[in-house]
C-alpha positions, 0 to 999 in steps of 0.5 A: 507444530514447529515455527519454521513449519508454520512459516513454510506451511503458511506460504505453501498455502499461499503459494498453492491458491495463487497457482490455482488462482492463475488455473481459473483466471485462464479458464473461467470467461468472468475472470478474464473479461473483468481482468481480475489479477489472479492475487485478488482471487487468491485472496478471496478463495482462502478467505471464503475457505478458512471462513468455513472453519477448514483448520488447515487453510484457516491462518490466524490474522497476526500471522498474515499480518507478519507476512505483509508487514515484510512483503509491503517492505520488499515491494518497497526496496526492490522498486527504489533499488531500480534504475530511473529511465527517463524519469521525471521529478516534477512528476514525482513530486506531483504524485507526492504532493497528491498523496499527501492531500488526499490522505489528509482528506481520510483522515479529516473523513474518518475523524469526521464520520467517527466523532458523529458515531461517538456522539450518537450510537459508538459513545465508547469507540476508541479515540484514534478510531478515526484513522483508520481510513488513512492507516488501512487505505492510503498506509497499508496492512503494514502499518495499520497492523503495528500501529494497531498493535500499539493501540492494544498495548493501551486498551484497544482491544482487536485493533491490529485485527480491526487495521487488517480488515480497513485494509483488506476493504481498501483492497477490495475498493481498489480492485472493483472500482479500479477495473471499473475506472479501467473501461470507463477511463480508456474513453474520456482520456482518448487513449482507446486504441492503445487501451485496447491493444493493451486489455484485449490481447490474449495473454491478458485475458487468460494471464498465461502466456504458453507460446515460447517465442511470445515469453518476455524475457524476465531480466538480464543477469548481471552476475557470473552464475559461478560466483553468485546467481544473478537472481541471488545477488538482486535478492540479497541486494534487496535484503542488505537494505533491509537488514540497513533500515531495520539496525537503523530504526533499531537505534532510533527505537533506542534513543527515543524513550532517552529523549521523551520522558512520556512513555505514552507519547515514546511508545507511539511515535515508536510504533509510527516510526516502525509503520513508516519503515517501508519509506525509510527502506525506500530512502536507504534504497535509493541512496544505496542505488546511489553510492553503487552508481557512484562507484561504478556498480549501476549497472550490476542492479538489474531492473527486470529482476528488481521488478520480478522481485517486487512483483512476486512480494506484492503478489503474496502479500495481496493474497494474505492481506484479503485473507486476512480479514477477520469476520469476528472483528467486521461483524462487531463494528459493520457499521461504522466500517462500512460507513467509513470505507464508503465514504473513504473511497468514493472521496479518494475516487473523486479526488484523484480522477480529478486532480490528475485529469485536471493537472494534464500529467502523461499517462493518466489512466496508468497514474489514475490506477496507481493513484487509486490503488495505492491510496485505498489499497496501498502500493501494491495493488497500486503496482497491480492495477497499474501492471494490468495496463502497462505490463512492464511499468514502462510509463513513469506511472508505477515509479513516480507513485514509489518514488512520490511516497517519499515525496510525501513523507514529510507532508504525511507526517502531522496526519501520522503525529496527530495520532497521538493527541486524541489519546493524550486529550481522553487521559486529561479528561480534555476528550472533546476539546482535543479531538475538535480542535485536532480535526480542526488543525488537520482541516485547515492543513489538508486545504493550505496543502491543497492550494499548494498543489494547485498553485504547483500543478499550474506551474508545472503545466505552464 
């Protein structure tokens, strides 16, 4: 089948299952009671049908991976282009610090679990397997897929599919535990009445707003339709930022091999660069918004329409990410994947709930959901969970987690850059020494970040 039809049919399938999930949510009490988002329902139905061997719905994981990769960055760009309204730079910085520390916890936990398996029942485990909690959970399917592909080039079979499997499991953690957190924390955080009002209205349960008078405005048009459709302009702006990101990263990719003579290290850094493309795209989006505001074009960007773009992207992305779970890969690594996922998920839940409550940041429920969803299932599920209790992103939680991702980049880079250390150690025949020194250094670095967070949060509260 021709490529253009493959892509078109893939999105027909994804869209059709989102439509089906919306219908099921409006009819099935279980889905309404537990407020399960339609994109999660669509993803699992498509995963089950694909697993049964119905070829038309069995889209290869590598194709899903490409869609996830691009939809992820579109979500980031659209959220970053939104104009901030009453934002708080301190809360954004605090959010970024929390994300960075939890990334450190995930890396240390993943490397520790993987090393135990290497010493016991899985001596042939690839050197970087322990990084999958970080890649699949807090960094996302796009990065897990792209970095996994680079590992395949140096001998790690199915690395990209394992990355997608971890990412899909992260989504499961994010949604199942996230929905539980909504019901438990709304009481403990003293916002029971507010949560009740948000969670128990008919539209929130059914997922469909049938009465015309109750249907909210999706956004205002900021261009004249005789020139260009207002929604088209918002999409064009998002794609313009993506193009700038692509051209810039291509330029850096061209220069890196010239600067770094070691081919393996250069390849790892290039993969890391493309894996972090969403961060660079977010920064370019912020710069673009600032320039437009300086030129008097700030009001042409509409928050409502940008929210619709990010929301649509994450709906398709979450559906694709869950449907991309590879049963064969999961079965091959079932024990270590299970152990790493459980350890990573529990540690993330404990850390986020404990530190957000201790920090006394505003909108604690929204922040816990945004952070937990982002640090287990990436930004898409963080926004999905936040949208359950804050449908229009009225609190700063969603904005802070998007901008906080940019704040966290300098703190997270050492974790990402350290991925080359076990590979270098393996090549030199000094794997154990390099691995353990790397693990010790990352542990110390994570502890230092945590001390800095405690100092900053105490200062912030005062």
